[in-house]
Each structure stands twice: as C-alpha cells, then as structure tokens.
C-alpha positions, 0 to 999 in steps of 0.5 A: 549511567545512561549508556549502561542502562540502555545497553542493559535494555538492549541485552534484554531485547536480544534475549527476547529475540532469542526467546520469541524468534529463535528459541522455537528453532532450537526446540523444533530444530532447523529443518534438514535438507531432506525434511518436508517443507511447510509450504509448496515449492512451485519453482526450481531453486535451492533450499535456503540454508537458513530455514526456521520451522517457527518462522522468521520476520522478513521486512519488505515492500509491496508497493513501489513505482519506477520510471515505467509508471506514467506519473513517475515519468512525468516527474523526471524519475529515471530509476527503473525496476532494476535500480529499485531492486539494487536500492532494496539490496542496499546499493546507492541510486540517484534522484532527480533533478538530472543534469547534462554534465558531459564534457564531450557530447556524442550520440554513441550511447548503446540503444535500449534492448527489446524496444524499452528505454533503459533510462541510464544516469550516473552519480557524481563525480562521473559526468554523463547526459543524465547526472543525478543531483542527489543520491540515496542509500539505506543505512548499513544493515537496513537493506530489505529482505524482499520487494515488489515493484508495482508500476501502473498497468495503465499507460505502461505502453504509452509511457515507454512510447512518449519517454523513449530514449537512446534509440538506434541511429537511423535515416528517416528518408532511407528506402529500408528501415534499420529499426525493429518491427515495433519502431520507426525512424523519427525525423526529429531525433534521427533515431529509432523510436516506438510508433507514436513517439512524434505524436502531438500528445507525446510531444506535449507531455515531454515539453511539459516535463522539460519545462518543469510543468510536471503537473500538466504532463501528469494531468494529461494522463490522469484525466483518462483515469477518472471515468466509469468506462475508461478507454485507452486514451483516444490520442490516435497514436496507438493505432493510427501511427502504425503501418497496419493499424496495430495497437502500438500501445498494447505492444509496448506494454508487453515489452515493458512488462517483459522488462519488469519480469526480467528485472525481478528475475535478475534480482531474485537470489535463488542460491541457498544464501537467500539474501533477497526475494523479488516479486513480479507485480503491478498496480491496477489503478482504478480511479472512477469519478463517483458521486454520493447521495448526501444530506446537507453536511455529508454522506447519507447514512440511512435509507431515509436520506436517499429519496430516489425518484426519476431524477436520481441518477444513483443506481438502485434508487432509494437505497443506501449502500451500507456502510458508507452511503449510496454511490452514483456513477458520473454520466457523460454530461457529468451531471447529478441530481438537480435536487441536490440529493447527490453531490460530487465528492471532488475527485477520483475515488482511489480503488487501487490494488497491487497485484502480486504474483507467487512466481515467474509464471505470470500472464502475458500482460497485466489486467488494467483499469482500461481493459476491465473497469471496476464493477464492470463500468456503467450503463451501455458500456458495462463489460462483465467478464463473469467468469474465467472464460474471460469473454467480453460482452457489452451487456447493457447492464449497470454494475449492480445488475452484473452481480457486483457493486460499483466499487467492487474488484470482482470482475477484474479479479475474475478476469485475472483468474482467466489468465492466471490459473493455479492449475497452470502454476500461476497464483496472485494476491490483490492488495487494496491500498489507500482506502482512506482516499476511496471516498468510502467505496473500497469496502462497500457491502458485496451485492451477491455471494459471488462478489463476496466469495471472489473478494475473500479468495483473492483479497486477503491483505490490505495496505493499512498505512503508506505515504498518503495516510493511515487507513486503520481508523478515524475518530472525530470528537468534534462530530460524534454523529457524523458517521453511522452508529458504531463507526466513530468510536472514541479512540484518540490514537486514530488521530494518526497521519490522517489526511484531509482528503476523501478522494485522490483529487479532492483537494482539502476538505472544508471540514477536515475532522470527519463529516465529509470523510466516509467511515467505510474508507477505514479498515477497522470498520471494514473488518467489523462489517465483514463479520456481520456480512459473514454472520447474516448473508447466504454466502457464509464467507467474510469478504473483508477478512484482511491481514495487514501490510504497510508500504510506500507508494513511492514514485522515486524508485526507492523502496523504503525511506527513513524519516530522515531520508524523506525529509531530504528527498520526498517521494515524488521527483523534482517537485519534492526538492527544495524549500519552496516545493510541494513537500512543505506545502500544507495545501498540496495533496503530496505536501506536509500531510504525507509521511515517510511510508510504511513497511510490510513484515511477514513471518515465513520459514525462509526468504523465498517467493513460495515461503513469503507468498504462503505467509501472505496467503495465510495473513501471517503479516504485520504492518509498520509505519516505517520503523522495524519492531519485531512483533508476534501475536498468537491466539488459542484456547490452550495458550499458557499464561506463562508463555512470556516466561518460558523461552519457547514463545513461538513454539507454544503459539504454533502448537497450542494456537494460531498466529496473526491472520488465523481463525479460532473456530470452536467447531474444530475444538473438542467438547472440553475446549468448547466448555472452557471457551464458553467460560473464559474464552481464548487467550492472546499472547503478544510480544514486541521488540523495539527497533534498535535503529542503526549506527548514529541513529538509535531506535525509540523505546516501546510505549505500550501494546493495545489489543483492538477487538471488533464484534457483532453484538446480539442485536446485529450491531457492530462494536469495537473496544480498545484494551491496553495490555502491556506497557504504560500510557505515560509518554517519554517525550522526544527532544525536538531540538535534537531529535534524540530519542528519550533515554531509557530511564525516562520511560519506555521498554526495549521489549514488551510481552503479555498474555491477555484474555478478553474480559468481555468475551461472549462465545456466541458472537463473531469477533476479531482481535489485532494488536497495535504496538506503539513506540514513544514519540520521535521526530516526524520528517518535517522536524528533521527538515526544519533542523537540517535548515537551521530554522529558528522559530524565534527569528523570523526572516522577511519575505525574500530574505534568507537567514543562514539557510532558511527563508520566510517560507521555511519559517512559516511551515516549520513554526506555524504548528499546523503539522505535528513535529513529533510522531508516534510510530507503530505497528499493527498485527493482522487480526485473529478471528473468532468464530462461534461453534454454530458458524460454518463460515470461512476459515 
C-alpha cells in the first residue's frame, strides 16, 4: 500500500515537471537552429540540441578548492581542477590519506608540464607512490550540469613552489642546467624545481604536512591573510632565490592559472550534447583583522555607543557604520582603544568573493587580496586603484577617504574592470560567501554613490548557504534586543545550520545565541538595507540587490556531496578522517557544526557558458542546502490565479510577469495596471517538485512553501514578514534509527504549487519577496556517521574501549544531543523586487 501511494505521488510529481518545466517548451516550441538566441553568444561552440525557450534547471557548484589552494595543499589534497571536473561529471576520484604502495620504486615518473605539479595518484587495486586510501563518486544520475573551480588567488604561486612534485632529473653541480627558465636543480631532490622550493619556509610547510601537523602548515600561510595591508609573504624566496631577482611566486602563479584555464577548457562540452559546462574562476580571499566599537555585551548599534575621542582608532570617530556597528582596522601594534570602546572580534573577517568569468577570455592573472586589499588597505599603505586605468598610488589615505568603506570590494572590482573589459569580450561576476562569518563587515552601507554603483554592477549574487553555515537569517528569542531594531524578527526557521562563530578564526563565542554575532552578516538584513539605501541615497541604486546561490567551499576537490558522503569523507582532507578527527569535534571550527554544503541552480535555455552566465547576471537562480528540488517563482501584476492548474505555468510566468531575480517596476506598466496595483498588488506564483533521490536512497517529501517579504515602511524603517503559502506546518518525522524518510501517507507532498497575493501590500513602499521551500526532516550527516559506526546510545564504552566499531569518543558525540540528528533541508529562490511608481532605481 505504501509503495503504490508513493508511486502515485511520484507520478503527480512528474506531471508537475511536465507542466512547469517542459510544457512551456511544448507551447513555445524548442528553438530551431536558425532561431535567434535569447542571450548573446560570446564564444565559438555548437548550439545545444536541447534548447528550451522557457528555460531548464541546471544544477551545479560555484565554489570549490583543489590542490592548487594553499589550505587544501596543507591537508594533503591531491585532486587538481582536472580531477574535480571528472568528479562533477560522475567519475570516481580518490581522497587522502595517500600511501606509497609501490612494489618497486623508480624515479621514471613523467615530469609535470609547464612547471606545474600534476599531483598524480592511483586508486586501489593499483599500486603507486600516492595510492588513495578512500574514493568517492556521486550516485548514478547525480552528476552536475556545471561547475567552477575557485582556488585561492592568494599563494597560488607559493603553493606550487612549496608542494612541487615530479620534476625532471638533473645534476645541481652540472655546468649547464637542463631545467626550464622558471626552475633550478635542487641539490636535495636531484630534480628540477621552481625557485624557492628549498627555502626554509617551503621546507617547514612540507615537514608539517608529512608529520600530519597540518594546522601548523596552514597557519604559516593564513597569518599573512589577517592584515589590512597584506603583502606577499616576506619569506624571501619569491625574489632572492631567482638569478635576476625576478618574482618567482608571481611567475608560478601565472603558470598555475594557465593550468586552471586549461582544465576548464578540457572539461567544457562544446558539442551539441552540452553535457557539462565548466567556468573559469578563482576566489579572492580577503580576511583582514577588524575591531568593532562595542558596548559591554556586543557590537554597538547607534551613534551614542561610539564616543570617539583622541584615543579612538576607529575610522570616522563618533559614527557607527549602519547597520552593524563601527569597524576599525588593526594598526601595526595590534592595539585598540584603551578605554574599551573597541574590542577585537577574535579573528579574520571573512570578506571572500568567488570570481566567475563568462568565457575563456580572462585576465592574464587573478587579482588577489595581496595585490588589491579590501577597501584599499588602511593608513599610509592605502592603495586606491580608483578606476579602470588600474594605476597604483600610495595616497596616504584611509579607506573611507578613498570613497569606499573598510569592508568594501569596490577597489578590487575596479581593478578587475581594468583587466576584464566587456568591450574586449571579458565579463565577470563577484559572489560574496559566508557573510555569516564576516563579523558584520560584508554588507556595510556604501560610503559613496561610486561604491554603491560598482557593487550593484558586479555583485548580483550571494552564496547564501555552504558547509560553513547558513547566511540567510538569524533569530534569537533569548536576546530580543541584541541586534538593532528590525534585525531580530521572530522566525524560528532561521535556526538552521547556524555557526557559533562571528569570524573565520574567532573560536567559539561565549554566547552563541546572538549577542556577539552582528546582524549585518546575514543576507535578509542586507536585502532590507539595500532597499532603504536605494530609496534614500543620491545614487538611486540598490547595492545589495542579490540573487541566491548555494555551494560547498569544499577543499577535497570534489564538487558536491550528499549527507551520506559527508559523513564518510568530510570536506577538508586527512584531518576529517577518523572518529577522533575534527569532524566530530564540537569545539573545532570545521567540526560538527559544518554540513554537507549546498547546490546552485540556474534557469537557463541551454547548458552553455553564455546561457548560464546570463541567467546568473539576471539572478534567475536559487540555492539549496544540498538536495535537488525543482523550484520556480514568478511575480506579476497580471498573473492568473489559475496558473497552477493550466499546465503552462512557465509560459504564463514569462509572458505576464518576471521570474526570480526580476524587478516589478510600476513605471513600466500602463495606467490601468497602476490602478490595479494600487488596489491589490502583484501576484506571486511558486511551484516546487521534491528531489526524487537516487537508487536505494529515496528523496524526502516537501513540507511547505513560505514567502518572505522585506520592505521599508513609511517612516523609513526596515521590516520583514514570513507567510506560509502552501503545504502544512505539520512535520512528517524521519526514522532516526534507519534514516528512512517518512512514508508519503504520514504527511508531505511530492509537489506544491500556489498563487499568492500579499495581504499587506502598500504600492508606495519598496519591497522584495522570495520563496523558501522546506522539505520534511531527514537525517543530518552526523546521524549517518553514528549509524555507520553502530553507536548504541544505551551502551556506553569506557575510555579506551571499543564496542563493535565505536568508542567512548564516538558515544559522546553521537549521544550528547549537542548537535541535531535531523535536518530540514530547504531551497531559497532569488528575490523579486517591487519598486513604486515614483522610483527610478535600478532595474
């Protein structure tokens, strides 16, 4: 009986797919080869055979690290971008630890090409120098449609220098070198290596990894990040070890960048099958050490809390940067105001961005935090590029004097404009991630119209979810006054994968609920303040008009993982492996609080770079917390109430409204539409199809759909409201003993669809709306971990004792109740913005 009911639900779900995804194609027709494309084609390639006018959902990743990232290399990752793309397409790859299993050891391995290590390994039963101890492969049918490898631009050259492998044999005493111009003969290895390989710094980092003291190796690199005026590490080997004082690190960074480009080009399917799309990208990893103006219990929230004075080292004394509180830079002495008005927030502020390029026309080298600091740095070393001419000047100014705030990416984005110009065929998007760990600095109010315009142009998306937590919203019932007014609005579903950290290196907060976590680190608050800025500022643009993507930040070189996979493999190398490793450590930054990561979904005509990039530009994207429901969201003044029943859901949405990421601007409508809008407002249509899962792992039914509204009221205050629009608030519980999803008859739906109208609509107020789709509960990865080890919470082993596969440590982590055993997976659509008739803001 259960089986037949479930099959009926699946049949209904498939009908929904036909109605919402493909029915538009039937009515509009699949585009013919000579029909005009809906987007600009900027590259030579075949047209996709499967081109859909009403667009298709493509699932992918926009954030992933491989061996070429310094922090991945220090945890023994050996997967390169080529391996990552193989995994994304469904192939098997290996994971650390790696062992030397050769029966006969030789030195005849092929040398790397182009001066860049290949980092080869093999999978059992093969034997080689680096045999993987574990392997991972996505379930059948779960291969990705697209992916971007985003290795850190910082230390790109240093990583290749220090962890170089497999060089050409040579004699360091020979009169003439057989090594390339970028290399020298190492007397220690007898092979050609990049200049600097034998430096004390590189030797120390390699020894740390070999001794499995990975944290030390990472710390050596990370220390250079947490500065306002970062420089390439002053370890000497970049220039002093080369014959002519040339910058070996910069040269090697160019070599690695060319390998990243080549790997993406090789993986990209340019045939008309369009089976996989790869994007060239990198991560700009800004992580300055910031201080905050503070009251006794947390960040200041109003001017009265920041008293300024001659000892106040915060910029713009006496003023708090809305909406999070005044920020200060750390001076050379690392000191702050002796009166206690400024406090250290405990670690580097995460101001990271993933830079995604449209096509293969990319800069010769990435822009890094070392080249162009956030804001422009501080004090005498402030470097303001101030325009596309990309001229570097030491202006002796603070960031605010340069026209951007301390946390602003504007100077970096302008530097990128200087080397990536659309007139030359180069385009890029900048995607902020982990604003929850930015210490409140990611979305500070722009200082000038210039700052607002540049951010609005290039930062159209935000990574709302990843392994290091949820950045949608945060709510604390225990501390209703902890955040500024309008920021701590009751929403119990904000309590989802929250981390007890305010910054990347903060350690656990004394009070994890809210008081030390700035509200401006969360996307929903940024969306609200973007509305207010657009309404009130002279710029007339919304600097935080952000669509949503979800992703990983995985450092294993494996772009995506299920909860089951994450429980076995983690995401951060050898230290993630084993019951006594960091995965099960509740006090470790990368421990129990992390999760399996999210997925980015775009609605595009075809699976090609141009089509997907155009979708990201117009924000027709949504994020998931790791599962793969199919979600559509439209808004319009003329959408019919019967959209869900008509069978041409998508066609009606495009013809009579705008999709997720769009703007409903009353100025663009007729006077009749204006009158209708004034009376009732637009309608919003949302549909969702459950993730069906894979063989042996059925998906979880949908619980409900909510629409979240944010607006600026008549008094200029920001507000928000959550509406349940489809489904039920009743929960269908998961069986934690087996992790089997609840049967369909116990509640939930295979599909949900609703047309909704805002009962509190005011035509004169700026607003945004986005949909949140909730599944019924399923097992969180840590519960899969505990079941895999057979942990019985009724049988506690003594310290040092193993009980059929688990020990006392496993027992404590699995049975303490500190971390939830179940999780309610979800999806978030990009917002739809409403602009009043009198507004001439951004479109």
